[in-house]
N, C-alpha and C positions, 0 to 999 in steps of 0.2 A: 238513601236517595229519595227525593220527593218527585213524584211522577204524575203528570197529567195525561190521561188517555182519552182521546176522542173515539166515539164508537165503542164505548166501554160495555155496552149491553150486547154487542155482537159476539160471534164465536171467538175470533182471535183476541179481541179486547178483553173478554171475560177470562179466557185462559191465561193471557199474559198478566192481567191485573191480579188474579188470584195467586199466580206464581210469584209475583213481586211482593205481595202481601206476606206470603209464606216465608220469604227470605228476609223480611223485616223492613221492606221499603214502605213509604207512605204513598198511597195511591188515591187520586181523585179522578173520577170519570166524568165525561160529558156525553150525554146521549139524549135523543128526543123521546125515547121510549123506556119503559121500565125493564129492568133485567129480569127475565123469567126463569133464570137458572140459579141466581144467588142474590142474597141481600148484603153480602160482605163488602162490596165495592161502594164506597161513598160516591154518590152520583149527583151531579147537577143536571137537571132535565132542561135541555136547551136545543133548539133547532138551529144548527149552524148556518143554514141557508138564509136565515132571517136575523141572526144575532148581531148586535152592535158590540163594539169593543168594550163598552161599559158593562155588558152582560156577562162577560167572561170572568172567571176567578182571578184573583190577584196573581199576576205573573211572578211576583217576588217570592211566592211560596214554592216554586218548582225549580228543579235542576234540568228537566228535559220534558219534551212533549212527544208523545207517540200518537200519530194521526192515523187511526184505523177507520174513521167514519167514512162510509161510502155506500151508495146504492150499487149492489153487485148483481150477479146473475145476468150473463151476457144477453140472452134472448129477450129477457124482460125489458132491457134497455133498448133493444131493437124495436120493440113494440111501444116503448114509452121513452123516446129520446130526451125528453125534458129532464129525466132523472140523471142523465149524463151531465147536463149543465149544473144540476144541483151538486154533483160531485166536485165540480170546479169551484162553485161558490163556497162549499164547506172547507175546501182546502185553502182558498184565499183568506177566509176568516181566520183560520188557524195559523196560516203562514205569517200573516201580518201581525197577529198576536205575538208570535215568536220574535219577529223583527223588533217590535216595540219593547219587548221585555228581554231582548238579548238571550233568547233561549235556543239551545240546539233542538233539532227536530228529526224524528224518524218518520218516513212516509211509506205507507203500504201501497206499493205499486203492484204490478201484475205481469205474469208471463204473456198476457194479451198484447203487450207492447211490441212483441216480436212478430206479430201477425201469424198467418197460416203458412208456416214454413215446413220443409220436409228434410232438413238436415238432422243428423243423429243428435247433435248437441248444439247448444246455443250459448255463445259467450256474451257477456254484458254489452260489449261494443257492437254487437251484431243486430241490435234492435232496429227494426225497419220503421222509422218514423214517417216515411213517405206515404205508405198505404195503411190506414187504420181499418181493421176488419169490421169494427162495430162502434157504435157510440160509446160503449163502455171502454173499449181500448183507446178511443180518442180522448176520453176523459182522463185516463191514466197517463197518456202521452203528454197532454196539456199540463197535467199536474207535475210531471217530472220537469217540464220546461219552466214552469213557474218557480220551482225550487232551485233549479240551476241558475235562473236569473237573480233570485234573491241572494244566492251565495256569491254571485259575481258582483252585484251592486251594493250589497249590505254586509257581506262577510258572514252570512248565516251559516253556522255549522250544521251539517246534515248527513244522514245516511238514507239511501233509498233501498228498500228491500222489494224485490220482485218475487212475490209469492206464487205458488203453483198448487192449486187444488188441495188446499188444507182441509183435512177431515179428522173426525174423532170426537172428543168430548165437546159438549155444548154446541152442537150443530143440528139438533133435531127439531128445529122450529119450522116444520114444513108448512104450517098454516100461514106463516108470514112470508117465507121465501123458500122455494123448493131447491135444494141442492141435490145433486145426482145421487151421492152415496146414501144419505139418510132417507131420501125418497125411495130408492130401490130397496133399502133395508126394511123400511116400514111396509111397503107393498108386498114384498116377498114373504115377510113374516105373517101378514094378513091374508096370504094366498090370493092376492089380487094381481091382475096383469100389469106388466110394465112395458114401456116403449123405450127402446135403446136407439138413440139418434147417432148413428155412425158406428157400424160394426167394426170397422178397421181403425177407428180413432185411437191414437196412442198419446197418452198424457202422463205427466209426472205428478203422482199423488204423494202429498207430504203429510205424514202423521203429525198431529198437533203437538206432541211432546218435542219432536225435532224442531218444529217451527218455534216453539217457546224458547228452547235452548239457544237458537240462533238470534232471536230478538233480544234476549237478556244479555247475551255476549255483545251484541251491537250497542245496546244502550250503555253498558258499562264502558265500552271502548270509546263511545262518542262523548260521554260526560267527562272522561279522563283525557279526551283529545288525543287518544292513541290512534284512532281511525276516524277520519273526517273527510267529507266530500266524496264518498264512494257510493256507487250503485252496484248492488250485489244480488245475485240469484240466491233465493233461499228455498230449496226444494229437496227432493230425495236423490235426484240424479239418475233415476231409472224410469224407463217407460213401461206402461201397462195399458192394455186395451180395456174398453168398457165390458167386453165379454169376460175378461179376467175378473173384473169387479163383480159381475153377476154370479160367476161360478164360485168365487170365494165366499161371497155372502150366502149363497144357497147352502154351501157346506157348513158354514158357521151356524146358520139358522136351522139346519136340518129340514129344509123345505125345497121342493122342486119349483124353479122359477117358471112363470108363464110369460115369456119374453117374445116380443115381436121387434123387428129391426127395420128402421127407416133411415133415409139419408140424413146426414148432419144438417142442422138448420142454419139459416142465414146468420152470418156473423160469428159462427163458432169455429174455433181453432181445431184442426183435425190431427195435428201432430206437434208435440212439444216435449223434448227431454232436455233438462237443464244441464248446463255446465256449472258445477258448483265448486270449481277449483279456487275461485277468488274467495268464496266464503271460507273454505278450508284454510287458505293462506292467511287471510286477514283476521279471522275470528276463531280459528281452530274448530270450525264447524264440522261435525262428523255425524250425519244422520244414522240412527241405529235401527229404525223400524221399517222393514219392507212392507209392501202392501198386504202380503199374506198374513203377517202378524198384526198389522195395524187394523185391518178390518175385523179380525176376531176381537181385538180389544174394544173397537167401536161398538160391536154388537153386544158385548158383555156390559159395557157402560150403559147403553140404551136400555137394556133389560133391567138394570138395577136402579136407574135414575128416578128420583122422586122430585117433582116440581116444587119450587118454593111456594109457600102459602101466599 
């Protein structure tokens, strides 16, 4: 399979790209920044917010496009809402590239589209597009709407994956973007204080290997046209609190955390547990790694990782 991955220098793009290379696929990445974790992914350095169609690689070379490029981190987009508009621009550039080249596309959406709800599980059809909790969630809602419109008007084959708190390998770039798990891990290891925003917050944390398995199954199914035009939750299906995260990390690191607790910040979802029944049915998705095991793996990887030269 010949694959184009946007956002190939990010966490999910790096993990998926390397997994596809390992199984024998040809992978080309697009990203505006250098990959700080690996040199193995052939990458075109391009800012998709400014790119013209002529700047993109030849579409004849690919079987599928995986669009992972986005500005993430909910609260940062509350502070810098223009980054949400950049998400829409990046998607439009990629989506129209797929239309012109008749390429199927996987879009990385987010559990943020459901808003701040307090049901135990969330089915795909229950997304609340009326109230967007943050500019980030609005950018993902808008992105899904664009994809559905391209499918309706141009017959674009697609899958939308709604990811949820993916963690693990290749997510320790805290200087660029602070994610809660690698940030807590680093600060607990260095015996520095941490602030937990939302003691009672319950989220669905997905270990990266489970995420990769789901994405690869989806890519294969979409290229073969076995599964087309579906929106699917890709998560663990279990809820854990940030207190659980802190406690497991402290045990794995052998350090006592210095944690203080404050209310959740504006725009942040405080409860989400995914219904993954659709992923199981359509893709045979079966997540294997609970938070307790995944955080230990994440700690061991971070301890052994050596940055590329």
